[in-house]
KELUMFI-41468 format. One line per field, with one value per residue (C-alpha): residue number from 1; x, y, z. Coordinates in nm, 4 decimals. Example, Ala and Ser with C-alpha at 12.3 -4.5 7.8 and 13.67 -1.06 7.14 Angstrom:
<recs>
num <- [1_2] .
c1 <- [1.2300_1.3670] .
c2 <- [-0.4500_-0.1060] .
c3 <- [0.7800_0.7140] .
</recs>
This chain:
<recs>
num <- [1_2_3_4_5_6_7_8_9_10_11_12_13_14_15_16_17_18_19_20_21_22_23_24_25_26_27_28_29_30_31_32_33_34_35_36_37_38_39_40_41_42_43_44_45_46_47_48_49_50_51_52_53_54_55_56_57_58_59_60_61_62_63_64_65_66_67_68_69_70_71_72_73_74_75_76_77_78_79_80_81_82_83_84_85_86_87_88_89_90_91_92_93_94_95_96_97_98_99_100_101_102_103_104_105_106_107_108_109_110_111_112_113_114_115_116_117_118_119_120_121_122_123_124_125_126_127_128_129_130_131_132_133_134_135_136_137_138_139_140_141_142_143_144_145_146_147_148_149_150_151_152_153_154_155_156_157_158_159_160_161_162_163_164_165_166_167_168_169_170_171_172_173_174_175_176_177_178_179_180_181_182_183_184_185_186_187_188_189_190_191_192_193_194_195_196_197_198_199_200_201_202_203_204_205_206_207_208_209_210_211_212_213_214_215_216_217_218_219_220_221_222_223_224_225_226_227_228_229_230_231_232_233_234_235_236_237_238_239_240_241_242_243_244_245_246_247_248_249_250_251_252_253_254_255_256_257_258_259_260_261_262_263_264_265_266_267_268_269_270_271_272_273_274_275_276_277_278_279_280_281_282_283_284_285_286_287_288_289_290_291_292_293_294_295_296_297_298_299_300_301_302_303_304_305_306_307_308_309_310_311_312_313_314_315_316_317_318_319_320_321_322_323_324_325_326_327_328_329_330_331_332_333_334_335_336_337_338_339_340_341_342_343_344_345_346_347_348_349_350_351_352_353_354_355_356_357_358_359_360_361_362_363_364_365_366_367_368_369_370_371_372_373_374_375_376_377_378_379_380_381_382_383_384_385_386_387_388_389_390_391_392_393_394_395_396_397_398_399_400_401_402_403_404_405_406_407_408_409_410_411_412_413_414_415_416_417_418_419_420_421_422_423_424_425_426_427_428_429_430_431_432_433_434_435_436_437_438_439_440] .
c1 <- [1.0854_0.8603_0.8163_0.9130_0.8716_1.0140_1.3769_1.4508_1.7168_2.0175_2.1306_1.8161_1.8335_2.2014_2.1336_1.8055_1.9712_2.2391_2.0139_1.8646_2.2132_2.2799_1.9502_1.9229_2.3519_2.1590_1.9400_2.1267_2.3055_2.1350_1.9972_2.2571_2.4259_2.0980_2.0935_2.4390_2.3878_2.0039_2.0855_2.5250_2.5001_2.3432_2.6713_2.7774_2.4285_2.5567_2.8784_2.8095_2.5808_2.8225_3.0856_2.8946_2.8286_3.1160_3.2020_2.9492_3.0615_3.4303_3.2360_3.0434_2.6931_2.4594_2.4229_2.1300_2.0188_2.0254_1.6114_1.8361_2.0113_1.6563_1.4136_1.6671_1.7698_1.3932_1.2801_1.5519_1.3935_1.0500_1.2196_1.3634_0.9921_0.8854_1.1875_1.0633_0.7261_0.8850_0.9502_1.2864_1.5824_1.5910_1.3575_1.5591_1.7261_1.4255_1.5294_1.8689_1.9412_2.3289_2.2868_1.9760_2.0403_2.3607_2.1392_1.9563_2.2205_2.3619_2.0114_2.0146_2.3641_2.4610_2.8181_2.9614_2.8465_2.9178_2.5845_2.6056_2.3283_2.1850_2.1555_2.1737_2.1878_2.3239_2.1632_2.4192_2.4317_2.4357_2.1126_2.0864_1.7664_1.7279_1.5452_1.2149_1.3017_1.5514_1.4178_1.0551_1.1605_1.3255_1.2304_1.1797_1.1114_0.8896_0.6188_0.6833_0.7487_0.2974_0.1908_0.2923_0.2795_0.0406_0.0430_0.3602_0.4807_0.1985_0.0562_0.4134_0.5918_0.9800_1.2411_1.5435_1.8844_1.7014_1.3581_1.6433_1.8129_1.4917_1.3657_1.6636_1.6992_1.3570_1.4299_1.7254_1.5705_1.3319_1.6080_1.7641_1.4175_1.3922_1.7822_1.7141_1.4660_1.5814_1.9366_1.9565_1.6003_1.7551_2.1196_1.8582_1.6194_1.9821_2.1246_1.7743_1.6991_1.9789_1.8062_1.4573_1.3667_1.1727_1.0055_0.6842_0.2994_0.1618_-0.0956_-0.1710_-0.1379_0.1836_0.2329_0.5784_0.5275_0.7905_0.8086_0.8360_1.0908_1.2212_1.4941_1.6720_1.4492_1.1385_0.9245_0.8864_0.5892_0.5911_0.3137_0.4395_0.2192_0.4505_0.7848_0.5984_0.5481_0.8008_0.6360_0.9265_0.8195_0.5097_0.7739_1.0099_0.6886_0.6046_0.9438_0.9898_0.6465_0.8498_1.1241_0.8853_0.7534_1.0489_1.1346_0.8300_0.9047_1.2633_1.1390_0.8962_1.1485_1.3700_1.1210_0.8709_0.5938_0.2815_0.0275_-0.3071_-0.3809_-0.7134_-0.8875_-0.9897_-1.0006_-1.1400_-0.9097_-1.0240_-0.7639_-0.8224_-1.1609_-1.0870_-1.0616_-0.6904_-0.4709_-0.3443_0.0512_-0.1089_-0.3077_0.0387_0.1826_-0.0518_-0.1007_0.2281_0.3587_0.0336_0.0710_0.4382_0.3740_0.0654_0.3571_0.6377_0.4256_0.2367_0.6365_0.6852_0.4176_0.5859_0.8626_0.6242_0.4450_0.1269_-0.0680_0.0200_-0.1394_-0.4843_-0.3997_-0.1978_-0.4163_-0.7002_-0.4882_-0.4044_-0.8142_-0.8465_-0.5175_-0.6338_-1.0320_-0.8472_-0.6033_-0.8664_-1.0821_-0.7674_-0.6469_-0.9272_-0.9739_-0.5742_-0.6121_-0.8339_-0.5373_-0.3226_-0.2405_-0.0509_0.2276_0.3056_0.6813_0.6219_0.7054_0.3917_0.1887_0.2793_0.1899_-0.2285_-0.1484_0.0995_-0.2474_-0.3823_-0.1015_-0.1311_-0.4920_-0.5037_-0.1800_-0.3565_-0.7239_-0.5191_-0.4396_-0.7761_-0.9395_-0.7292_-0.9419_-1.2553_-1.6362_-1.5976_-1.2330_-1.3241_-1.6192_-1.4680_-1.2759_-1.5577_-1.7133_-1.4873_-1.4636_-1.8116_-1.7593_-1.4557_-1.6974_-1.9862_-1.7439_-1.6357_-2.0042_-2.0949_-1.8194_-1.8604_-2.2211_-2.1089_-1.8734_-2.0901_-2.3964_-2.1131_-2.0398_-1.7528_-1.6694_-1.5352_-1.3186_-1.4103_-1.5479_-1.7824_-1.9516_-2.0613_-2.3164_-2.4717_-2.7080_-2.7583_-3.1685_-3.3917_-3.0409_-2.9931_-2.7586_-2.8968_-2.6539_-2.7678_-2.5170_-2.5712_-2.3347_-2.5573_-2.9213_-2.8643_-2.9810_-2.7946_-2.8690_-2.6423_-2.4835_-2.4101_-2.0747_-1.7785_-1.7101_-1.3271_-1.0985_-1.2382_-1.5331_-1.8170_-2.1928_-2.1918_-2.2902_-2.3367_-2.6818_-2.8373_-2.7558_-2.9291_-3.2868_-3.5287] .
c2 <- [0.3995_0.0942_-0.2292_-0.2942_-0.6553_-0.5912_-0.5432_-0.2885_-0.5742_-0.4166_-0.8450_-0.8800_-0.5827_-0.6480_-0.9922_-0.8788_-0.6306_-0.8805_-1.1378_-0.8862_-0.7756_-1.1439_-1.1677_-0.8154_-0.9247_-1.2246_-1.0357_-0.7437_-0.9437_-1.1121_-0.8019_-0.6066_-0.9403_-0.9815_-0.6282_-0.6523_-0.9612_-0.8501_-0.4284_-0.4182_-0.0326_-0.0511_-0.1287_0.2209_0.2289_-0.0929_-0.0209_0.3216_0.1087_-0.1433_0.0956_0.3353_-0.0072_-0.0569_0.3065_0.3040_-0.0211_0.1725_0.4878_0.2111_0.2110_-0.0920_-0.1150_-0.2965_0.0231_0.2863_0.3782_0.5687_0.1967_0.0112_0.1934_0.1866_-0.1229_-0.2813_-0.0890_-0.2562_-0.4932_-0.5083_-0.3923_-0.7277_-0.8781_-0.6663_-0.8833_-1.1514_-1.1288_-1.0511_-0.6769_-0.4954_-0.5336_-0.1844_-0.0825_-0.1077_0.2282_0.3401_0.2251_0.2881_0.6593_0.7861_1.0791_1.0177_0.8178_1.0205_1.2440_1.0671_0.9317_1.2918_1.3912_1.1107_1.0816_1.4225_1.3672_1.0520_1.2037_1.5491_1.7464_2.0111_2.3054_2.0912_2.2447_1.9905_1.9315_1.7151_1.6665_1.6553_1.2464_1.2531_1.1979_1.4159_1.6505_1.7440_1.9648_1.7249_1.9066_1.7548_1.3689_1.5424_1.5232_1.1896_0.9359_0.7073_0.9152_1.1530_0.9047_0.8340_1.2199_1.2552_0.9548_1.1376_1.5174_1.5458_1.7843_1.8775_2.2038_2.3257_2.4738_2.4448_2.6850_2.7628_2.6339_2.8615_2.8608_3.0047_2.7563_2.4219_2.5670_2.5961_2.3083_2.0874_2.2507_2.1798_1.7857_1.8312_1.8440_1.5892_1.3526_1.4413_1.4444_1.0596_0.9839_1.1585_0.8798_0.5797_0.5647_0.2195_0.2743_0.5781_0.3983_0.1495_0.4285_0.6076_0.3719_0.2770_0.6427_0.7945_1.0441_1.2895_1.4581_1.8125_2.0313_2.2708_2.2837_2.6003_2.5633_2.2711_1.9605_1.6978_1.4556_1.1854_0.8507_0.5855_0.2791_-0.0757_-0.0261_0.2947_0.1792_0.4553_0.7342_0.9095_1.1984_1.4454_1.7470_1.9855_2.2386_2.6329_2.5863_2.3028_2.4966_2.8034_2.6193_2.3912_2.0519_1.8873_1.5502_1.5506_1.5840_1.2848_1.0825_1.0713_1.0406_0.7118_0.6389_0.5815_0.4271_0.1492_0.0947_0.0515_-0.1674_-0.3761_-0.3875_-0.4826_-0.7946_-0.8932_-0.9122_-1.1178_-1.3806_-1.4353_-1.5175_-1.6564_-1.3558_-1.4065_-1.1437_-1.2727_-1.1241_-0.8045_-0.5752_-0.2847_0.0377_0.2501_0.4823_0.4212_0.3744_0.1436_-0.2514_-0.3230_-0.7087_-0.8661_-0.6886_-0.3177_-0.3847_-0.4885_-0.1797_0.0135_-0.1134_-0.1414_0.2142_0.3755_0.2048_0.3191_0.6126_0.6837_0.4805_0.8169_1.0685_0.9852_0.9650_1.2606_1.4489_1.5009_1.7176_1.9195_2.2700_2.2686_2.5414_2.2222_1.9008_2.0055_1.9692_1.6436_1.5109_1.5545_1.4205_1.0979_1.0617_1.0457_0.8370_0.5994_0.5428_0.4876_0.2389_0.0468_-0.0635_-0.1848_-0.3402_-0.6092_-0.6211_-0.7100_-0.9542_-1.1617_-1.2687_-1.3478_-1.7100_-1.9522_-2.0361_-1.6763_-1.4590_-1.4386_-1.0673_-1.0176_-1.2128_-0.9421_-0.6244_-0.6866_-0.6784_-0.3840_-0.1801_-0.2724_-0.1063_0.2042_0.2469_0.1586_0.4654_0.6680_0.5931_0.6875_1.0170_1.1207_0.9819_1.1948_1.4644_1.5688_1.5466_1.8663_1.8452_1.5104_1.5181_1.6418_1.3493_1.1240_1.2367_1.2287_0.8605_0.7894_0.9734_0.7118_0.4574_0.5922_0.6161_0.2637_0.1366_0.3202_0.1913_-0.1872_-0.1433_-0.0267_-0.2246_-0.5551_-0.3890_-0.3418_-0.7438_-0.7222_-0.9622_-0.7725_-0.9028_-0.6937_-0.7670_-0.5455_-0.6908_-0.9872_-0.7888_-0.6437_-0.8557_-0.7418_-0.7889_-0.6069_-0.3296_-0.2773_-0.3663_-0.3556_-0.3640_-0.5374_-0.3386_0.0162_0.2700_0.5427_0.3883_0.0393_0.0634_0.1517_0.1657_0.1904_0.5657_0.7134_0.7637_0.6705_0.8723_0.9995_1.0042_1.1503_1.3056_1.2203_1.2791_1.4001_1.0325_0.9602_1.0270_0.9780_0.6423_0.6519_0.4164_0.5685] .
c3 <- [1.6095_1.4641_1.2537_0.9826_0.8191_0.4721_0.4265_0.7508_0.8478_0.6583_0.5916_0.4419_0.2582_0.1302_0.0792_-0.2180_-0.3335_-0.3991_-0.5515_-0.7621_-0.9128_-0.9791_-1.1452_-1.3838_-1.4873_-1.6538_-1.8664_-1.9117_-2.1256_-2.3301_-2.3778_-2.4819_-2.6486_-2.9047_-3.0247_-3.1337_-3.3363_-3.4866_-3.5141_-3.5537_-3.6202_-3.2155_-3.1692_-2.9599_-2.7816_-2.6113_-2.5655_-2.4064_-2.1633_-2.1173_-2.0597_-1.8529_-1.5584_-1.5055_-1.4683_-1.1942_-1.0516_-1.0086_-0.8019_-0.5793_-0.7266_-0.8194_-1.1922_-1.1347_-0.9375_-1.1241_-1.3246_-1.6119_-1.7029_-1.6516_-1.8201_-2.1700_-2.1111_-2.0287_-2.3573_-2.5663_-2.4484_-2.5497_-2.9036_-2.9557_-2.8590_-3.1382_-3.3555_-3.2002_-3.3773_-3.7320_-3.7396_-3.8675_-3.7140_-3.7902_-3.5473_-3.2705_-3.3193_-3.1529_-2.8640_-2.8290_-2.8320_-2.7465_-2.6372_-2.4296_-2.2206_-2.1119_-2.0886_-1.8561_-1.6679_-1.6340_-1.4880_-1.2527_-1.1020_-1.2178_-0.9426_-1.1577_-1.5333_-1.4857_-1.6528_-1.8912_-1.7734_-1.5563_-1.1855_-0.8760_-0.5308_-0.2774_0.0933_0.3737_0.3499_-0.0511_-0.1829_-0.4711_-0.5311_-0.9235_-1.1032_-1.2940_-1.5723_-1.6947_-1.6917_-1.8350_-2.2506_-2.1932_-2.3971_-2.1117_-1.8406_-1.9867_-1.9626_-1.5920_-1.5046_-1.6435_-1.4474_-1.1175_-1.2198_-1.5412_-1.8009_-1.6191_-1.6482_-1.6967_-1.3682_-1.1600_-1.0769_-1.2596_-1.0677_-1.0309_-0.8432_-0.4730_-0.5391_-0.5724_-0.2269_-0.1158_-0.1341_-0.1078_0.2548_0.3526_0.1885_0.3958_0.7570_0.6788_0.6171_0.9416_1.1715_1.0008_1.0527_1.4701_1.4930_1.3428_1.2513_1.0658_0.8600_0.7327_0.6855_0.4215_0.2775_0.1331_-0.0780_-0.0899_-0.2872_-0.4469_-0.6105_-0.5949_-0.9048_-0.7637_-0.9083_-0.6476_-0.6625_-0.6251_-0.3419_-0.1333_-0.3588_-0.2717_-0.5014_-0.4746_-0.6635_-0.7465_-1.0291_-1.0146_-1.2974_-1.1765_-0.8399_-0.6169_-0.7661_-0.6764_-0.8292_-0.5316_-0.5755_-0.2718_-0.2539_-0.1915_0.0934_0.2089_0.1883_0.3562_0.6629_0.6644_0.7242_0.7318_0.9377_0.6645_0.3883_0.6081_0.6461_0.2804_0.1581_0.3501_0.1936_-0.1536_0.0045_0.1351_-0.2472_-0.3721_-0.1296_-0.1583_-0.4912_-0.4915_-0.1444_-0.4676_-0.7634_-0.5482_-0.3398_-0.6675_-0.4449_-0.5679_-0.6163_-0.7434_-1.1146_-1.0779_-0.8075_-0.7942_-0.4218_-0.3864_-0.2984_-0.1161_-0.1701_-0.5635_-0.5505_-0.7994_-0.8248_-0.7737_-0.7687_-0.5085_-0.5629_-0.5695_-0.2426_-0.0615_-0.1590_-0.0719_0.2694_0.3523_0.2605_0.3338_0.7540_0.7451_0.6614_0.9334_1.1750_1.1190_1.0436_1.4021_1.5414_1.4677_1.5646_1.9201_1.7140_1.5449_1.6947_1.8469_1.5927_1.3020_1.5279_1.3948_1.0150_1.0512_1.3142_0.9478_0.7756_0.9402_1.0122_0.6189_0.5764_0.8775_0.7400_0.4301_0.5558_0.7727_0.4871_0.2198_0.5120_0.5393_0.2060_0.1059_0.4229_0.2083_-0.0436_0.2697_0.2265_0.4415_0.1684_0.1616_0.2929_0.6503_0.5427_0.3206_0.5872_0.8715_0.6460_0.7340_1.0545_1.0459_0.9107_1.1871_1.4599_1.2227_1.2493_1.6523_1.6913_1.4939_1.6686_1.9505_1.9314_1.7883_2.1276_2.3562_2.1597_2.3505_2.1592_1.9603_1.8630_1.6960_1.5248_1.2515_1.1758_1.2554_1.0022_0.7226_0.8435_0.7945_0.4407_0.3617_0.4681_0.2342_-0.0368_0.0075_0.0260_-0.3007_-0.4965_-0.4322_-0.5203_-0.8050_-0.9233_-0.8542_-1.1018_-1.3575_-1.2897_-1.1215_-0.8153_-0.5336_-0.3015_0.0305_0.3961_0.3637_-0.0101_0.1771_0.3064_0.0135_-0.2579_-0.5591_-0.7107_-0.9606_-1.0310_-0.7062_-0.4560_-0.1082_0.2128_0.5367_0.7280_0.5089_0.6241_0.4285_0.3424_0.2216_-0.1274_-0.4816_-0.8047_-1.1254_-1.2229_-1.5475_-1.4087_-1.1579_-0.9084_-0.9406_-0.6711_-0.3117_-0.5270_-0.2205_-0.2605_-0.6227_-0.6907_-0.4408_-0.3719_-0.7306_-0.6981_-0.3542_-0.3913_-0.1252] .
</recs>
């Protein structure tokens, strides 16, 4: 369906998973053994972890690619570091709540650990669909839920059995759409994401999220409007986006490339400074989402096309800027898959532009205006970070000069001169502070 430079080959993916498991096997054993030695009272917890891992092996599930186990063992490792720094070993009791661990496993893998009172569904090919409520109060998972769904459960629609059926059916159709376009990529996705924790937002908001330390799971907040319109193509592309985050995290964990953490790049998606690893994640996942979304446009009704084009235009404008910044951090000593990511983004942007080029001038005007807004915000952000004393790694920053408390661009999108704005605008808040920061 499209070129994917990161672990899209089955042999490469399986090798990365094997290397990941070997590395985690040693670190998990060390953490559990040290806990046993320092805190014998936690022996029940460590025994349960080992037993659970054996059980997963028997079910053909990689125990080192399970979010629940990773979250609890990583937390225990943090506790051990506190003990190393002179804290009492009794502190480890906070990190060894056996009942809470089992509750998380019940939620993540309900078919392997039959839950008490946790509703769940399975897609046709086995992906688990579980209400996010099942992990929202977990000592280890709650923070992750709040990152993706701030304030949960406020403002979300309750998830009854019929709602769960509807969400699961929607996700199933989205997965089936991916499968129909690329069976090999789909097969890797199923191995890479075994569970999605779901909720429904009223209105139009859609939010999905993964974390580097939460393998094989994603949080999926679908909007009521998405379900009503049954826009499975949009959901398919966004699920693939999350799959790519998890794949890239796996690749980086096994290859361990030297990515400088000192240089800060400007992300046009977050309107903030990011390190190279984050820029790679953003550029790679958004590029693949765009390519998948374009590939799936032939399956959508004509009435949905304007909304799809608007989304792709907004995504493509930000991707182009982010990819150009990311390219500044690409060096010859990085592995080839990482060096190919900016080029992948260029291809995605060209694919989006080809769709827009098919429009007449009046139909294209709103999309061109969105591109202008994105560029204007990017220029504003560069100026504000420079005025705050930050070095900004971005091609547009080469055209900016700071003198007498203002930043002037020699190739401006707007007026080209900015002064210090008291507050940085929130993500997507174009214009609110830009006007006040422009120097006439």
